[in-house]
PyMOL Python script that loads the backbone (N, CA, C, O; Angstrom):
from pymol import cmd

cmd.read_pdbstr("""\
ATOM      1  N   UNK A   1      -9.250 -15.184   3.121  1.00  0.00           N
ATOM      2  CA  UNK A   1      -9.544 -15.266   1.709  1.00  0.00           C
ATOM      3  C   UNK A   1      -8.216 -15.241   0.957  1.00  0.00           C
ATOM      4  O   UNK A   1      -7.333 -14.435   1.251  1.00  0.00           O
ATOM      5  N   UNK A   2      -8.098 -16.114   0.013  1.00  0.00           N
ATOM      6  CA  UNK A   2      -6.860 -16.167  -0.760  1.00  0.00           C
ATOM      7  C   UNK A   2      -6.842 -15.047  -1.799  1.00  0.00           C
ATOM      8  O   UNK A   2      -7.876 -14.473  -2.141  1.00  0.00           O
ATOM      9  N   UNK A   3      -5.658 -14.756  -2.282  1.00  0.00           N
ATOM     10  CA  UNK A   3      -5.518 -13.735  -3.323  1.00  0.00           C
ATOM     11  C   UNK A   3      -6.284 -14.166  -4.575  1.00  0.00           C
ATOM     12  O   UNK A   3      -6.914 -13.343  -5.238  1.00  0.00           O
ATOM     13  N   UNK A   4      -6.225 -15.443  -4.887  1.00  0.00           N
ATOM     14  CA  UNK A   4      -6.922 -15.956  -6.063  1.00  0.00           C
ATOM     15  C   UNK A   4      -8.439 -15.768  -5.933  1.00  0.00           C
ATOM     16  O   UNK A   4      -9.095 -15.351  -6.888  1.00  0.00           O
ATOM     17  N   UNK A   5      -8.994 -16.075  -4.756  1.00  0.00           N
ATOM     18  CA  UNK A   5     -10.428 -15.881  -4.533  1.00  0.00           C
ATOM     19  C   UNK A   5     -10.799 -14.406  -4.617  1.00  0.00           C
ATOM     20  O   UNK A   5     -11.819 -14.049  -5.206  1.00  0.00           O
ATOM     21  N   UNK A   6      -9.969 -13.552  -4.028  1.00  0.00           N
ATOM     22  CA  UNK A   6     -10.226 -12.112  -4.063  1.00  0.00           C
ATOM     23  C   UNK A   6     -10.255 -11.607  -5.510  1.00  0.00           C
ATOM     24  O   UNK A   6     -11.166 -10.874  -5.892  1.00  0.00           O
ATOM     25  N   UNK A   7      -9.268 -11.995  -6.307  1.00  0.00           N
ATOM     26  CA  UNK A   7      -9.203 -11.528  -7.699  1.00  0.00           C
ATOM     27  C   UNK A   7     -10.382 -12.049  -8.511  1.00  0.00           C
ATOM     28  O   UNK A   7     -10.900 -11.347  -9.379  1.00  0.00           O
ATOM     29  N   UNK A   8     -10.805 -13.274  -8.230  1.00  0.00           N
ATOM     30  CA  UNK A   8     -11.966 -13.835  -8.927  1.00  0.00           C
ATOM     31  C   UNK A   8     -13.218 -13.002  -8.611  1.00  0.00           C
ATOM     32  O   UNK A   8     -13.967 -12.638  -9.517  1.00  0.00           O
ATOM     33  N   UNK A   9     -13.435 -12.707  -7.341  1.00  0.00           N
ATOM     34  CA  UNK A   9     -14.588 -11.899  -6.954  1.00  0.00           C
ATOM     35  C   UNK A   9     -14.482 -10.477  -7.495  1.00  0.00           C
ATOM     36  O   UNK A   9     -15.486  -9.883  -7.887  1.00  0.00           O
ATOM     37  N   UNK A  10     -13.282  -9.937  -7.518  1.00  0.00           N
ATOM     38  CA  UNK A  10     -13.072  -8.592  -8.048  1.00  0.00           C
ATOM     39  C   UNK A  10     -13.479  -8.509  -9.520  1.00  0.00           C
ATOM     40  O   UNK A  10     -14.006  -7.487  -9.959  1.00  0.00           O
ATOM     41  N   UNK A  11     -13.244  -9.550 -10.262  1.00  0.00           N
ATOM     42  CA  UNK A  11     -13.619  -9.573 -11.686  1.00  0.00           C
ATOM     43  C   UNK A  11     -15.134  -9.619 -11.856  1.00  0.00           C
ATOM     44  O   UNK A  11     -15.644  -9.257 -12.916  1.00  0.00           O
ATOM     45  N   UNK A  12     -15.863 -10.058 -10.826  1.00  0.00           N
ATOM     46  CA  UNK A  12     -17.323 -10.116 -10.885  1.00  0.00           C
ATOM     47  C   UNK A  12     -17.977  -8.846 -10.346  1.00  0.00           C
ATOM     48  O   UNK A  12     -19.204  -8.749 -10.312  1.00  0.00           O
ATOM     49  N   UNK A  13     -17.181  -7.888  -9.931  1.00  0.00           N
ATOM     50  CA  UNK A  13     -17.719  -6.671  -9.325  1.00  0.00           C
ATOM     51  C   UNK A  13     -18.560  -5.878 -10.321  1.00  0.00           C
ATOM     52  O   UNK A  13     -18.274  -5.863 -11.518  1.00  0.00           O
ATOM     53  N   UNK A  14     -19.587  -5.227  -9.818  1.00  0.00           N
ATOM     54  CA  UNK A  14     -20.459  -4.379 -10.633  1.00  0.00           C
ATOM     55  C   UNK A  14     -19.765  -3.041 -10.840  1.00  0.00           C
ATOM     56  O   UNK A  14     -19.681  -2.231  -9.917  1.00  0.00           O
ATOM     57  N   UNK A  15     -19.272  -2.812 -12.037  1.00  0.00           N
ATOM     58  CA  UNK A  15     -18.515  -1.591 -12.327  1.00  0.00           C
ATOM     59  C   UNK A  15     -19.406  -0.363 -12.505  1.00  0.00           C
ATOM     60  O   UNK A  15     -18.902   0.746 -12.683  1.00  0.00           O
ATOM     61  N   UNK A  16     -20.726  -0.551 -12.458  1.00  0.00           N
ATOM     62  CA  UNK A  16     -21.616   0.612 -12.551  1.00  0.00           C
ATOM     63  C   UNK A  16     -21.760   1.297 -11.195  1.00  0.00           C
ATOM     64  O   UNK A  16     -22.301   2.399 -11.102  1.00  0.00           O
ATOM     65  N   UNK A  17     -21.279   0.646 -10.161  1.00  0.00           N
ATOM     66  CA  UNK A  17     -21.347   1.223  -8.814  1.00  0.00           C
ATOM     67  C   UNK A  17     -19.952   1.617  -8.363  1.00  0.00           C
ATOM     68  O   UNK A  17     -18.956   1.009  -8.756  1.00  0.00           O
ATOM     69  N   UNK A  18     -19.901   2.654  -7.526  1.00  0.00           N
ATOM     70  CA  UNK A  18     -18.593   3.079  -7.044  1.00  0.00           C
ATOM     71  C   UNK A  18     -18.246   2.357  -5.747  1.00  0.00           C
ATOM     72  O   UNK A  18     -19.112   1.835  -5.044  1.00  0.00           O
ATOM     73  N   UNK A  19     -16.986   2.347  -5.466  1.00  0.00           N
ATOM     74  CA  UNK A  19     -16.506   1.710  -4.243  1.00  0.00           C
ATOM     75  C   UNK A  19     -16.975   2.511  -3.028  1.00  0.00           C
ATOM     76  O   UNK A  19     -16.945   3.742  -3.026  1.00  0.00           O
ATOM     77  N   UNK A  20     -17.401   1.795  -2.010  1.00  0.00           N
ATOM     78  CA  UNK A  20     -17.854   2.464  -0.787  1.00  0.00           C
ATOM     79  C   UNK A  20     -16.674   2.593   0.168  1.00  0.00           C
ATOM     80  O   UNK A  20     -15.972   1.619   0.442  1.00  0.00           O
ATOM     81  N   UNK A  21     -16.470   3.787   0.662  1.00  0.00           N
ATOM     82  CA  UNK A  21     -15.438   4.026   1.669  1.00  0.00           C
ATOM     83  C   UNK A  21     -16.132   4.450   2.950  1.00  0.00           C
ATOM     84  O   UNK A  21     -17.047   5.272   2.939  1.00  0.00           O
ATOM     85  N   UNK A  22     -15.682   3.876   4.042  1.00  0.00           N
ATOM     86  CA  UNK A  22     -16.260   4.226   5.326  1.00  0.00           C
ATOM     87  C   UNK A  22     -15.244   3.925   6.409  1.00  0.00           C
ATOM     88  O   UNK A  22     -14.322   3.128   6.231  1.00  0.00           O
ATOM     89  N   UNK A  23     -15.440   4.583   7.528  1.00  0.00           N
ATOM     90  CA  UNK A  23     -14.650   4.295   8.715  1.00  0.00           C
ATOM     91  C   UNK A  23     -15.583   3.609   9.688  1.00  0.00           C
ATOM     92  O   UNK A  23     -16.668   4.114   9.976  1.00  0.00           O
ATOM     93  N   UNK A  24     -15.167   2.459  10.196  1.00  0.00           N
ATOM     94  CA  UNK A  24     -16.012   1.694  11.112  1.00  0.00           C
ATOM     95  C   UNK A  24     -15.438   1.786  12.523  1.00  0.00           C
ATOM     96  O   UNK A  24     -14.256   1.536  12.761  1.00  0.00           O
ATOM     97  N   UNK A  25     -16.316   2.153  13.439  1.00  0.00           N
ATOM     98  CA  UNK A  25     -15.979   2.177  14.859  1.00  0.00           C
ATOM     99  C   UNK A  25     -16.770   1.069  15.541  1.00  0.00           C
ATOM    100  O   UNK A  25     -17.976   0.944  15.329  1.00  0.00           O
ATOM    101  N   UNK A  26     -16.103   0.271  16.353  1.00  0.00           N
ATOM    102  CA  UNK A  26     -16.751  -0.819  17.073  1.00  0.00           C
ATOM    103  C   UNK A  26     -16.687  -0.529  18.564  1.00  0.00           C
ATOM    104  O   UNK A  26     -15.652  -0.114  19.085  1.00  0.00           O
ATOM    105  N   UNK A  27     -17.799  -0.751  19.239  1.00  0.00           N
ATOM    106  CA  UNK A  27     -17.809  -0.519  20.675  1.00  0.00           C
ATOM    107  C   UNK A  27     -18.821  -1.433  21.336  1.00  0.00           C
ATOM    108  O   UNK A  27     -19.754  -1.925  20.702  1.00  0.00           O
ATOM    109  N   UNK A  28     -18.614  -1.645  22.608  1.00  0.00           N
ATOM    110  CA  UNK A  28     -19.594  -2.379  23.405  1.00  0.00           C
ATOM    111  C   UNK A  28     -20.158  -1.419  24.443  1.00  0.00           C
ATOM    112  O   UNK A  28     -19.461  -0.549  24.964  1.00  0.00           O
ATOM    113  N   UNK A  29     -21.428  -1.604  24.719  1.00  0.00           N
ATOM    114  CA  UNK A  29     -22.117  -0.775  25.704  1.00  0.00           C
ATOM    115  C   UNK A  29     -23.228  -1.614  26.311  1.00  0.00           C
ATOM    116  O   UNK A  29     -24.102  -2.107  25.598  1.00  0.00           O
ATOM    117  N   UNK A  30     -23.194  -1.774  27.613  1.00  0.00           N
ATOM    118  CA  UNK A  30     -24.211  -2.548  28.338  1.00  0.00           C
ATOM    119  C   UNK A  30     -24.429  -3.929  27.707  1.00  0.00           C
ATOM    120  O   UNK A  30     -25.558  -4.347  27.450  1.00  0.00           O
ATOM    121  N   UNK A  31     -23.312  -4.617  27.470  1.00  0.00           N
ATOM    122  CA  UNK A  31     -23.317  -5.969  26.900  1.00  0.00           C
ATOM    123  C   UNK A  31     -23.908  -6.049  25.497  1.00  0.00           C
ATOM    124  O   UNK A  31     -24.397  -7.104  25.094  1.00  0.00           O
ATOM    125  N   UNK A  32     -23.869  -4.950  24.752  1.00  0.00           N
ATOM    126  CA  UNK A  32     -24.310  -4.924  23.359  1.00  0.00           C
ATOM    127  C   UNK A  32     -23.112  -4.532  22.497  1.00  0.00           C
ATOM    128  O   UNK A  32     -22.261  -3.753  22.927  1.00  0.00           O
ATOM    129  N   UNK A  33     -23.049  -5.070  21.293  1.00  0.00           N
ATOM    130  CA  UNK A  33     -21.945  -4.786  20.376  1.00  0.00           C
ATOM    131  C   UNK A  33     -22.457  -3.899  19.244  1.00  0.00           C
ATOM    132  O   UNK A  33     -23.402  -4.258  18.540  1.00  0.00           O
ATOM    133  N   UNK A  34     -21.825  -2.737  19.077  1.00  0.00           N
ATOM    134  CA  UNK A  34     -22.218  -1.767  18.053  1.00  0.00           C
ATOM    135  C   UNK A  34     -21.126  -1.641  16.998  1.00  0.00           C
ATOM    136  O   UNK A  34     -19.938  -1.658  17.318  1.00  0.00           O
ATOM    137  N   UNK A  35     -21.530  -1.514  15.751  1.00  0.00           N
ATOM    138  CA  UNK A  35     -20.632  -1.127  14.657  1.00  0.00           C
ATOM    139  C   UNK A  35     -21.198   0.170  14.094  1.00  0.00           C
ATOM    140  O   UNK A  35     -22.333   0.203  13.620  1.00  0.00           O
ATOM    141  N   UNK A  36     -20.418   1.224  14.147  1.00  0.00           N
ATOM    142  CA  UNK A  36     -20.844   2.538  13.659  1.00  0.00           C
ATOM    143  C   UNK A  36     -20.050   2.848  12.389  1.00  0.00           C
ATOM    144  O   UNK A  36     -18.826   2.965  12.433  1.00  0.00           O
ATOM    145  N   UNK A  37     -20.740   2.979  11.271  1.00  0.00           N
ATOM    146  CA  UNK A  37     -20.091   3.283   9.992  1.00  0.00           C
ATOM    147  C   UNK A  37     -20.262   4.761   9.676  1.00  0.00           C
ATOM    148  O   UNK A  37     -21.379   5.275   9.624  1.00  0.00           O
ATOM    149  N   UNK A  38     -19.138   5.433   9.468  1.00  0.00           N
ATOM    150  CA  UNK A  38     -19.117   6.861   9.130  1.00  0.00           C
ATOM    151  C   UNK A  38     -18.647   6.976   7.681  1.00  0.00           C
ATOM    152  O   UNK A  38     -17.586   6.470   7.314  1.00  0.00           O
ATOM    153  N   UNK A  39     -19.453   7.648   6.875  1.00  0.00           N
ATOM    154  CA  UNK A  39     -19.179   7.782   5.442  1.00  0.00           C
ATOM    155  C   UNK A  39     -18.690   9.192   5.123  1.00  0.00           C
ATOM    156  O   UNK A  39     -19.156  10.153   5.735  1.00  0.00           O
ATOM    157  N   UNK A  40     -17.759   9.335   4.178  1.00  0.00           N
ATOM    158  CA  UNK A  40     -17.244  10.667   3.855  1.00  0.00           C
ATOM    159  C   UNK A  40     -18.260  11.589   3.178  1.00  0.00           C
ATOM    160  O   UNK A  40     -18.069  12.805   3.170  1.00  0.00           O
ATOM    161  N   UNK A  41     -19.337  11.034   2.610  1.00  0.00           N
ATOM    162  CA  UNK A  41     -20.317  11.868   1.911  1.00  0.00           C
ATOM    163  C   UNK A  41     -21.425  12.371   2.832  1.00  0.00           C
ATOM    164  O   UNK A  41     -22.293  13.123   2.391  1.00  0.00           O
ATOM    165  N   UNK A  42     -21.411  11.969   4.103  1.00  0.00           N
ATOM    166  CA  UNK A  42     -22.367  12.470   5.091  1.00  0.00           C
ATOM    167  C   UNK A  42     -21.617  13.170   6.206  1.00  0.00           C
ATOM    168  O   UNK A  42     -20.686  12.605   6.780  1.00  0.00           O
ATOM    169  N   UNK A  43     -22.005  14.372   6.513  1.00  0.00           N
ATOM    170  CA  UNK A  43     -21.392  15.120   7.616  1.00  0.00           C
ATOM    171  C   UNK A  43     -22.245  15.053   8.873  1.00  0.00           C
ATOM    172  O   UNK A  43     -21.758  15.338   9.967  1.00  0.00           O
ATOM    173  N   UNK A  44     -23.516  14.677   8.729  1.00  0.00           N
ATOM    174  CA  UNK A  44     -24.440  14.772   9.858  1.00  0.00           C
ATOM    175  C   UNK A  44     -25.067  13.444  10.285  1.00  0.00           C
ATOM    176  O   UNK A  44     -25.959  13.429  11.134  1.00  0.00           O
ATOM    177  N   UNK A  45     -24.610  12.328   9.706  1.00  0.00           N
ATOM    178  CA  UNK A  45     -25.185  11.048  10.108  1.00  0.00           C
ATOM    179  C   UNK A  45     -24.211   9.896   9.850  1.00  0.00           C
ATOM    180  O   UNK A  45     -23.229  10.035   9.121  1.00  0.00           O
ATOM    181  N   UNK A  46     -24.515   8.769  10.466  1.00  0.00           N
ATOM    182  CA  UNK A  46     -23.764   7.531  10.304  1.00  0.00           C
ATOM    183  C   UNK A  46     -24.770   6.395  10.436  1.00  0.00           C
ATOM    184  O   UNK A  46     -25.934   6.623  10.764  1.00  0.00           O
ATOM    185  N   UNK A  47     -24.325   5.189  10.183  1.00  0.00           N
ATOM    186  CA  UNK A  47     -25.199   4.034  10.327  1.00  0.00           C
ATOM    187  C   UNK A  47     -24.648   3.157  11.447  1.00  0.00           C
ATOM    188  O   UNK A  47     -23.465   2.817  11.465  1.00  0.00           O
ATOM    189  N   UNK A  48     -25.527   2.799  12.381  1.00  0.00           N
ATOM    190  CA  UNK A  48     -25.153   1.919  13.491  1.00  0.00           C
ATOM    191  C   UNK A  48     -25.799   0.556  13.282  1.00  0.00           C
ATOM    192  O   UNK A  48     -26.986   0.456  12.971  1.00  0.00           O
ATOM    193  N   UNK A  49     -25.019  -0.464  13.454  1.00  0.00           N
ATOM    194  CA  UNK A  49     -25.523  -1.828  13.406  1.00  0.00           C
ATOM    195  C   UNK A  49     -25.288  -2.434  14.785  1.00  0.00           C
ATOM    196  O   UNK A  49     -24.220  -2.270  15.374  1.00  0.00           O
ATOM    197  N   UNK A  50     -26.279  -3.122  15.279  1.00  0.00           N
ATOM    198  CA  UNK A  50     -26.193  -3.714  16.606  1.00  0.00           C
ATOM    199  C   UNK A  50     -26.328  -5.219  16.482  1.00  0.00           C
ATOM    200  O   UNK A  50     -27.255  -5.719  15.845  1.00  0.00           O
ATOM    201  N   UNK A  51     -25.407  -5.930  17.088  1.00  0.00           N
ATOM    202  CA  UNK A  51     -25.470  -7.388  17.126  1.00  0.00           C
ATOM    203  C   UNK A  51     -26.146  -7.786  18.441  1.00  0.00           C
ATOM    204  O   UNK A  51     -25.610  -7.538  19.521  1.00  0.00           O
ATOM    205  N   UNK A  52     -27.298  -8.390  18.344  1.00  0.00           N
ATOM    206  CA  UNK A  52     -28.039  -8.815  19.531  1.00  0.00           C
ATOM    207  C   UNK A  52     -27.982 -10.329  19.681  1.00  0.00           C
ATOM    208  O   UNK A  52     -28.041 -11.059  18.692  1.00  0.00           O
ATOM    209  N   UNK A  53     -27.870 -10.791  20.903  1.00  0.00           N
ATOM    210  CA  UNK A  53     -27.913 -12.228  21.162  1.00  0.00           C
ATOM    211  C   UNK A  53     -29.339 -12.737  21.040  1.00  0.00           C
ATOM    212  O   UNK A  53     -29.568 -13.891  20.677  1.00  0.00           O
ATOM    213  N   UNK A  54     -30.292 -11.873  21.344  1.00  0.00           N
ATOM    214  CA  UNK A  54     -31.711 -12.215  21.292  1.00  0.00           C
ATOM    215  C   UNK A  54     -32.434 -11.081  20.573  1.00  0.00           C
ATOM    216  O   UNK A  54     -32.366  -9.930  21.006  1.00  0.00           O
ATOM    217  N   UNK A  55     -33.124 -11.396  19.480  1.00  0.00           N
ATOM    218  CA  UNK A  55     -33.805 -10.352  18.698  1.00  0.00           C
ATOM    219  C   UNK A  55     -34.830  -9.582  19.500  1.00  0.00           C
ATOM    220  O   UNK A  55     -35.150  -8.445  19.152  1.00  0.00           O
ATOM    221  N   UNK A  56     -35.349 -10.160  20.555  1.00  0.00           N
ATOM    222  CA  UNK A  56     -36.344  -9.482  21.371  1.00  0.00           C
ATOM    223  C   UNK A  56     -35.745  -8.592  22.447  1.00  0.00           C
ATOM    224  O   UNK A  56     -36.471  -7.926  23.186  1.00  0.00           O
ATOM    225  N   UNK A  57     -34.425  -8.580  22.534  1.00  0.00           N
ATOM    226  CA  UNK A  57     -33.766  -7.789  23.576  1.00  0.00           C
ATOM    227  C   UNK A  57     -33.944  -6.296  23.319  1.00  0.00           C
ATOM    228  O   UNK A  57     -33.962  -5.847  22.173  1.00  0.00           O
ATOM    229  N   UNK A  58     -34.072  -5.546  24.388  1.00  0.00           N
ATOM    230  CA  UNK A  58     -34.176  -4.086  24.275  1.00  0.00           C
ATOM    231  C   UNK A  58     -32.802  -3.519  23.911  1.00  0.00           C
ATOM    232  O   UNK A  58     -31.778  -3.970  24.425  1.00  0.00           O
ATOM    233  N   UNK A  59     -32.793  -2.547  23.038  1.00  0.00           N
ATOM    234  CA  UNK A  59     -31.543  -1.893  22.639  1.00  0.00           C
ATOM    235  C   UNK A  59     -31.364  -0.643  23.481  1.00  0.00           C
ATOM    236  O   UNK A  59     -32.277   0.172  23.612  1.00  0.00           O
ATOM    237  N   UNK A  60     -30.187  -0.505  24.044  1.00  0.00           N
ATOM    238  CA  UNK A  60     -29.861   0.668  24.848  1.00  0.00           C
ATOM    239  C   UNK A  60     -28.665   1.348  24.189  1.00  0.00           C
ATOM    240  O   UNK A  60     -27.566   0.795  24.152  1.00  0.00           O
ATOM    241  N   UNK A  61     -28.894   2.556  23.670  1.00  0.00           N
ATOM    242  CA  UNK A  61     -27.819   3.304  23.024  1.00  0.00           C
ATOM    243  C   UNK A  61     -27.081   4.154  24.052  1.00  0.00           C
ATOM    244  O   UNK A  61     -27.680   4.635  25.015  1.00  0.00           O
ATOM    245  N   UNK A  62     -25.778   4.336  23.844  1.00  0.00           N
ATOM    246  CA  UNK A  62     -25.062   5.289  24.695  1.00  0.00           C
ATOM    247  C   UNK A  62     -25.680   6.679  24.537  1.00  0.00           C
ATOM    248  O   UNK A  62     -26.169   7.016  23.458  1.00  0.00           O
ATOM    249  N   UNK A  63     -25.664   7.477  25.587  1.00  0.00           N
ATOM    250  CA  UNK A  63     -26.310   8.798  25.538  1.00  0.00           C
ATOM    251  C   UNK A  63     -25.680   9.716  24.493  1.00  0.00           C
ATOM    252  O   UNK A  63     -26.312  10.683  24.069  1.00  0.00           O
ATOM    253  N   UNK A  64     -24.440   9.430  24.068  1.00  0.00           N
ATOM    254  CA  UNK A  64     -23.764  10.261  23.064  1.00  0.00           C
ATOM    255  C   UNK A  64     -24.267   9.997  21.641  1.00  0.00           C
ATOM    256  O   UNK A  64     -23.949  10.751  20.722  1.00  0.00           O
ATOM    257  N   UNK A  65     -25.040   8.944  21.462  1.00  0.00           N
ATOM    258  CA  UNK A  65     -25.557   8.600  20.133  1.00  0.00           C
ATOM    259  C   UNK A  65     -27.015   9.035  20.029  1.00  0.00           C
ATOM    260  O   UNK A  65     -27.861   8.622  20.822  1.00  0.00           O
ATOM    261  N   UNK A  66     -27.287   9.873  19.042  1.00  0.00           N
ATOM    262  CA  UNK A  66     -28.656  10.320  18.786  1.00  0.00           C
ATOM    263  C   UNK A  66     -29.214   9.489  17.625  1.00  0.00           C
ATOM    264  O   UNK A  66     -28.702   9.545  16.507  1.00  0.00           O
ATOM    265  N   UNK A  67     -30.245   8.737  17.899  1.00  0.00           N
ATOM    266  CA  UNK A  67     -30.865   7.911  16.865  1.00  0.00           C
ATOM    267  C   UNK A  67     -31.847   8.785  16.090  1.00  0.00           C
ATOM    268  O   UNK A  67     -32.763   9.370  16.667  1.00  0.00           O
ATOM    269  N   UNK A  68     -31.647   8.865  14.791  1.00  0.00           N
ATOM    270  CA  UNK A  68     -32.537   9.646  13.935  1.00  0.00           C
ATOM    271  C   UNK A  68     -33.744   8.798  13.541  1.00  0.00           C
ATOM    272  O   UNK A  68     -34.891   9.230  13.662  1.00  0.00           O
ATOM    273  N   UNK A  69     -33.461   7.572  13.063  1.00  0.00           N
ATOM    274  CA  UNK A  69     -34.555   6.664  12.716  1.00  0.00           C
ATOM    275  C   UNK A  69     -34.014   5.272  12.426  1.00  0.00           C
ATOM    276  O   UNK A  69     -32.818   5.085  12.199  1.00  0.00           O
ATOM    277  N   UNK A  70     -34.906   4.315  12.439  1.00  0.00           N
ATOM    278  CA  UNK A  70     -34.597   2.918  12.133  1.00  0.00           C
ATOM    279  C   UNK A  70     -34.523   2.756  10.618  1.00  0.00           C
ATOM    280  O   UNK A  70     -35.439   3.185   9.915  1.00  0.00           O
ATOM    281  N   UNK A  71     -33.450   2.144  10.094  1.00  0.00           N
ATOM    282  CA  UNK A  71     -33.301   1.981   8.644  1.00  0.00           C
ATOM    283  C   UNK A  71     -33.071   0.526   8.230  1.00  0.00           C
ATOM    284  O   UNK A  71     -32.676   0.254   7.097  1.00  0.00           O
ATOM    285  N   UNK A  72     -33.319  -0.400   9.145  1.00  0.00           N
ATOM    286  CA  UNK A  72     -33.062  -1.817   8.856  1.00  0.00           C
ATOM    287  C   UNK A  72     -33.715  -2.271   7.553  1.00  0.00           C
ATOM    288  O   UNK A  72     -33.070  -2.941   6.746  1.00  0.00           O
ATOM    289  N   UNK A  73     -34.957  -1.927   7.336  1.00  0.00           N
ATOM    290  CA  UNK A  73     -35.682  -2.392   6.148  1.00  0.00           C
ATOM    291  C   UNK A  73     -35.729  -1.360   5.022  1.00  0.00           C
ATOM    292  O   UNK A  73     -36.493  -1.521   4.071  1.00  0.00           O
ATOM    293  N   UNK A  74     -34.935  -0.321   5.119  1.00  0.00           N
ATOM    294  CA  UNK A  74     -34.910   0.740   4.111  1.00  0.00           C
ATOM    295  C   UNK A  74     -33.772   0.476   3.125  1.00  0.00           C
ATOM    296  O   UNK A  74     -32.599   0.636   3.464  1.00  0.00           O
ATOM    297  N   UNK A  75     -34.122   0.072   1.908  1.00  0.00           N
ATOM    298  CA  UNK A  75     -33.115  -0.261   0.898  1.00  0.00           C
ATOM    299  C   UNK A  75     -32.185   0.908   0.566  1.00  0.00           C
ATOM    300  O   UNK A  75     -31.067   0.687   0.101  1.00  0.00           O
ATOM    301  N   UNK A  76     -32.617   2.120   0.791  1.00  0.00           N
ATOM    302  CA  UNK A  76     -31.786   3.295   0.486  1.00  0.00           C
ATOM    303  C   UNK A  76     -30.513   3.327   1.331  1.00  0.00           C
ATOM    304  O   UNK A  76     -29.558   4.020   0.979  1.00  0.00           O
ATOM    305  N   UNK A  77     -30.490   2.588   2.438  1.00  0.00           N
ATOM    306  CA  UNK A  77     -29.326   2.591   3.319  1.00  0.00           C
ATOM    307  C   UNK A  77     -28.502   1.318   3.208  1.00  0.00           C
ATOM    308  O   UNK A  77     -27.585   1.113   4.003  1.00  0.00           O
ATOM    309  N   UNK A  78     -28.800   0.474   2.260  1.00  0.00           N
ATOM    310  CA  UNK A  78     -28.006  -0.738   2.017  1.00  0.00           C
ATOM    311  C   UNK A  78     -26.776  -0.348   1.177  1.00  0.00           C
ATOM    312  O   UNK A  78     -26.796   0.648   0.454  1.00  0.00           O
ATOM    313  N   UNK A  79     -25.720  -1.142   1.286  1.00  0.00           N
ATOM    314  CA  UNK A  79     -24.475  -0.811   0.590  1.00  0.00           C
ATOM    315  C   UNK A  79     -24.664  -0.633  -0.915  1.00  0.00           C
ATOM    316  O   UNK A  79     -24.054   0.253  -1.512  1.00  0.00           O
ATOM    317  N   UNK A  80     -25.496  -1.459  -1.527  1.00  0.00           N
ATOM    318  CA  UNK A  80     -25.708  -1.341  -2.974  1.00  0.00           C
ATOM    319  C   UNK A  80     -26.270   0.012  -3.360  1.00  0.00           C
ATOM    320  O   UNK A  80     -25.884   0.577  -4.384  1.00  0.00           O
ATOM    321  N   UNK A  81     -27.181   0.538  -2.548  1.00  0.00           N
ATOM    322  CA  UNK A  81     -27.754   1.856  -2.829  1.00  0.00           C
ATOM    323  C   UNK A  81     -26.746   2.969  -2.526  1.00  0.00           C
ATOM    324  O   UNK A  81     -26.643   3.938  -3.277  1.00  0.00           O
ATOM    325  N   UNK A  82     -26.013   2.825  -1.432  1.00  0.00           N
ATOM    326  CA  UNK A  82     -25.011   3.844  -1.083  1.00  0.00           C
ATOM    327  C   UNK A  82     -23.909   3.929  -2.155  1.00  0.00           C
ATOM    328  O   UNK A  82     -23.314   4.987  -2.355  1.00  0.00           O
ATOM    329  N   UNK A  83     -23.649   2.822  -2.831  1.00  0.00           N
ATOM    330  CA  UNK A  83     -22.631   2.804  -3.871  1.00  0.00           C
ATOM    331  C   UNK A  83     -23.064   3.567  -5.108  1.00  0.00           C
ATOM    332  O   UNK A  83     -22.236   3.823  -5.982  1.00  0.00           O
ATOM    333  N   UNK A  84     -24.322   3.937  -5.213  1.00  0.00           N
ATOM    334  CA  UNK A  84     -24.815   4.692  -6.364  1.00  0.00           C
ATOM    335  C   UNK A  84     -24.835   6.193  -6.099  1.00  0.00           C
ATOM    336  O   UNK A  84     -25.125   6.978  -7.002  1.00  0.00           O
ATOM    337  N   UNK A  85     -24.529   6.595  -4.873  1.00  0.00           N
ATOM    338  CA  UNK A  85     -24.584   8.025  -4.527  1.00  0.00           C
ATOM    339  C   UNK A  85     -23.462   8.782  -5.212  1.00  0.00           C
ATOM    340  O   UNK A  85     -23.343   9.996  -5.044  1.00  0.00           O
TER     341      UNK A  85
END
""", "prot")
cmd.dss("prot")
cmd.show_as("cartoon", "prot")
cmd.util.cbc("prot")
cmd.orient("prot")
């Protein structure tokens, strides 16, 4: 992305929302690719995103990851909602 494109998009940013800060960890496990986002405002949870080659494939989490619940369709966990916290 060029600096000009970045500045143009920055001018269109919604200033009613705060900037989201997170640390992203990427890992592969059993031929699956995980992105784990850790947010500074949560001490007890993170969001994991899994890239699947086939949507019907079974997901296998590493034993060190405890899944609390599925949030794919929960708008409260989308970036726009997290930016309002």
